[in-house]
C-alpha positions in Angstrom: 88.3 107.2 53.6 87.9 103.9 55.4 88.7 101.1 53.0 88.1 97.3 53.6 88.9 94.6 51.1 86.5 94.3 48.1 86.3 90.5 49.0 83.5 89.8 51.5 81.4 93.1 50.9 79.0 94.8 48.8 81.1 97.9 47.1 79.7 100.8 45.3 82.4 103.2 43.9 81.5 106.7 42.3 77.9 105.4 41.1 76.1 107.9 38.5 72.5 107.1 37.5 70.1 108.9 35.4 66.5 108.5 33.9 66.2 110.1 30.7 67.8 113.5 31.0 68.1 113.5 34.9 70.6 112.6 37.1 69.5 111.2 40.1 72.7 109.4 41.8 75.7 111.7 41.4 79.1 109.7 42.4 77.9 107.7 45.3 80.5 105.3 47.0 79.8 103.1 49.8 80.9 99.5 51.1 78.8 97.1 53.0 80.9 94.3 54.6 79.3 91.1 55.4 78.5 91.2 59.0 77.7 94.7 59.3 73.9 96.7 59.0 74.3 99.9 57.4 71.5 102.3 57.3 70.8 105.2 54.8 68.8 107.9 55.6 67.5 111.2 53.9 64.8 113.0 52.7 62.3 112.4 49.8 63.7 112.7 46.5 67.6 112.1 47.7 68.1 108.9 45.2 67.4 106.1 48.1 65.1 104.2 46.5 66.9 104.5 43.0 70.0 103.2 44.5 68.0 100.0 45.8 66.7 99.5 42.3 70.1 100.1 40.8 71.6 97.3 42.9 69.0 95.1 42.1 69.4 95.6 38.2 66.2 97.6 37.3 66.0 98.3 33.5 64.4 101.6 33.7 67.8 103.4 35.3 70.7 104.0 33.3 74.2 103.9 35.0 76.5 106.3 33.5 79.6 105.4 35.4 80.7 103.6 38.5 80.8 100.0 39.6 79.1 97.7 41.8 81.0 94.4 43.2 79.5 91.6 45.0 82.1 89.9 46.9 84.7 91.1 44.2 82.7 90.2 41.2 81.2 93.0 39.0 77.6 92.6 38.7 76.7 95.3 36.6 76.0 93.5 33.4 73.9 90.8 35.2 70.3 90.6 35.0 68.2 91.0 38.1 67.5 87.2 38.5 71.0 86.4 38.1 72.1 89.0 41.0 69.4 87.4 43.2 70.8 83.9 42.4 74.4 85.0 43.4 73.0 86.3 46.8 71.4 89.7 46.4 68.0 90.3 48.0 65.6 93.5 47.7 62.7 94.1 49.9 60.7 96.3 48.2 58.9 99.5 49.3 55.8 98.5 47.6 55.7 94.9 46.9 54.0 93.9 43.9 50.7 91.6 43.6 51.1 87.8 42.0 47.4 86.7 41.6 46.8 83.2 41.3 50.5 82.2 42.7 50.5 81.1 46.4 53.2 82.1 48.8 54.3 78.7 49.5 54.6 77.9 45.7 56.4 81.1 45.0 58.6 80.6 47.6 59.4 76.9 46.8 60.2 78.0 43.3 62.6 80.8 44.5 64.4 78.6 47.0 64.6 75.5 43.9 66.1 78.3 41.7 69.2 78.8 43.9 69.9 75.1 44.3 72.5 73.5 42.4 71.5 72.4 38.9 69.9 68.8 39.1 69.2 69.0 43.0 65.7 68.7 44.0 64.0 70.3 46.9 62.4 67.9 49.3 58.9 68.9 50.2 59.0 67.8 53.9 62.3 69.7 54.4 60.9 72.8 52.6 57.6 73.0 54.6 59.5 72.5 57.9 61.7 75.2 57.2 59.0 77.4 55.9 56.8 76.9 58.9 59.9 77.7 61.3 60.5 80.9 59.5 56.4 81.7 59.7 56.3 81.2 63.5 59.4 83.7 63.8 57.4 86.3 61.9 54.3 85.3 63.8 52.3 84.4 60.5 49.5 82.2 60.7 50.0 78.9 58.6 47.0 79.5 56.5 49.1 82.7 55.1 51.0 80.1 52.6 47.9 79.6 50.7 47.0 83.1 49.8 48.5 84.7 46.6 51.4 86.5 46.7 50.6 90.1 48.2 46.9 89.9 46.8 44.6 91.8 49.3 47.4 92.2 52.0 47.8 94.9 54.5 50.7 97.1 54.2 52.2 94.9 57.5 51.3 91.7 55.8 53.1 92.5 52.7 56.4 93.7 54.9 56.3 90.5 56.9 56.2 88.6 53.3 59.1 90.4 52.3 61.1 89.4 55.4 59.6 85.9 55.2 61.2 85.7 51.6 64.6 87.2 53.2 64.6 84.4 55.9 63.9 81.6 53.3 66.3 82.7 50.7 69.3 83.4 53.2 70.8 85.9 50.8 74.7 87.4 51.2 73.4 90.9 51.0 70.1 92.0 51.7 68.5 95.7 50.6 65.6 96.6 52.7 63.9 99.5 50.9 61.6 101.5 53.6 60.8 98.1 55.2 58.9 100.2 57.9 56.6 102.2 55.4 53.0 101.6 56.4 53.6 99.5 59.7 52.3 100.1 63.0 54.4 99.5 66.0 53.5 96.0 66.6 54.1 95.0 63.1 57.4 97.0 63.0 58.6 95.0 66.1 57.9 91.6 64.3 59.6 92.7 61.1 62.7 94.2 63.0 63.0 90.8 64.8 63.0 88.9 61.8 65.7 91.0 60.3 67.8 90.9 63.6 67.7 87.2 63.5 69.3 87.3 59.8 72.0 89.4 61.2 75.4 87.5 61.2 78.8 87.4 59.8 78.0 85.8 56.4 75.6 88.6 55.7 75.7 92.4 54.8 72.4 94.4 55.4 71.6 97.9 54.0 68.5 99.7 55.8 67.1 102.5 53.7 64.5 104.5 55.8 63.1 108.1 56.5 62.8 107.8 60.0 64.8 106.8 63.0 62.3 104.7 64.6 63.0 101.5 62.6 66.6 102.1 64.0 65.4 101.7 67.4 64.6 98.2 66.8 67.4 97.3 64.0 70.3 98.9 65.3 72.7 99.8 62.6 76.4 99.4 62.7 76.9 102.6 60.5 74.4 105.4 59.2 74.7 107.4 56.0 72.9 110.5 54.9 72.1 110.5 51.5 71.1 114.0 49.8 71.0 115.1 46.0 72.1 111.5 44.9 75.4 111.2 47.4 76.5 110.5 50.9 77.2 113.5 52.7 78.0 112.2 55.9 78.6 108.8 57.8 78.6 108.1 61.6 77.5 105.8 64.3 73.9 105.0 65.3 73.8 108.4 67.0 73.7 110.1 63.9 70.3 108.8 63.4 69.0 110.6 66.6 70.7 113.5 65.4 68.7 113.4 62.4 65.6 112.9 64.3 66.1 115.9 66.3 67.4 118.4 63.7 66.0 117.0 60.3 67.6 117.2 57.0 67.5 121.0 56.4 71.2 121.7 56.9 72.3 118.6 54.8 69.6 119.6 51.8 71.6 122.9 51.2 74.8 120.7 50.7 75.9 121.2 47.0 76.9 118.6 44.6 80.4 119.8 45.4 80.2 118.5 48.8 83.2 116.7 50.3 83.5 113.1 49.5 81.6 110.8 52.2 83.9 109.0 54.8 82.9 105.3 54.7 82.4 104.7 58.0 
């Protein structure tokens, strides 16, 4: 098993998660060091989105064992907002609408919440940075006056998620099926925004069904998730293999499968 120091990485060890009596994640272990992009692929019902929500601290899921460390710190007992302020970001598969709250005000409040106590965000600097990120994502300036995700197309919602990522500059970003509902042009723009955010100070986890996203966001490592566990890990070529052969052979893997190699 490949191991890296627990500092400067998002480390998940022997995680087990249930909803009611149903166990969804069954002893999952994974390490995402800063500076790397990891992709998780798997069939519907394998627990991919559950993993994303648990990392973010969703209260509907019960963690029965295991630990989640961010840069060596246990975040299991932290509320979702505390995890976010410490540098964990989740781009939702189905972003929520927030009527009456403009994107500009929403992002300004989010950026302000991450600043040291007593320090105020300068409006001129904020808008200059906001417009810079919007230009990167080919978003019209009028977008800032719209209510968050209200009446947005699928592509607009996903661009807004990546705009949040760009503005907040987290230590770790979890992208839950960011390619869902995107046409090829929107996919390229969103992928470009993610690629710009790559760097030695940030770890990224991309969760997806399909290989097509990984044509544009090329991962350092790919993991196959089936029945709540990582059953195989490899390089970017593993995504191409999955595109060609599908998940059928992996779906036959029992919960007694070998422990994953954390490539």
